[in-house]
N, C-alpha and C positions, 0 to 999 in steps of 0.2 A: 379251487376249495370253496365251497359258500360260505357266507358271512354271515349270521344271524344275529339284529339287534333289534332292541324293546324300546317301545315309547307310550308314554300315555296321553291321550285325546282327550279333551273339555271338551264337555256340549254332546255327545253323540247321544241321542235318547232311540232309535228305532233302527228299523233295518234298511230304513234309507238313507242313514247317515253312515251306517257299516257302509253300503254299497259306496256312498259317493267319497268317501276317505279311502275305502280300500280301492276304487280306480284312480283318483289321485295319485297314491304312493306305488300304483304298480307302472306308473307311466314312465318311473325315474327311469334312467338307464343302469341297467344291472339288476334293476329285480325282478327275482322268479317268484316271490309269491310273500303273503299277506293276512295273516290271520288277525280278528278283532274278539275280545270277548266284549260283547256290548256294556255288562255289567260294570268290569273295572272302568273300562275305557282302555284298556291294555290292547295294543299293537305291535304284535312280533312280525317283523319283514326279513325275511330272507333273501339275500343278495349275492353277486359275484365278486363283489368289492366292497369294504366300506361304505358306506353312504355319508355323504355329508348332514351335520343338523341342520344346517340353514336350508338344503335340500326338504329334505323330510319336513321343514316346518313351514316351507315356501308352499309344498306339495297339500299340505294340510288346510292350512289360508285359504288355498282357494278350493279346497271342498267344502270354506264355512265353517271351521273347527278351529280349536286352536289344540300346539303343542303344549302339554304340561314341562313345566322348568324340570332338569334333570334332580 
């Protein structure tokens, strides 16, 4: 059963930003989909099991952006 989680990423301003964040989050184990709304910074992640916030935060940091606190 797939799990959907939502996050907000700060600092994304263009399609390159979206691609960088998508690539890093997609590389996390079990992730099957990433959808990003550039306007709001909203990120919806579909995965096989719940992801740890630390793993998502590390992926977003690696892309050069910041995960907003929930």
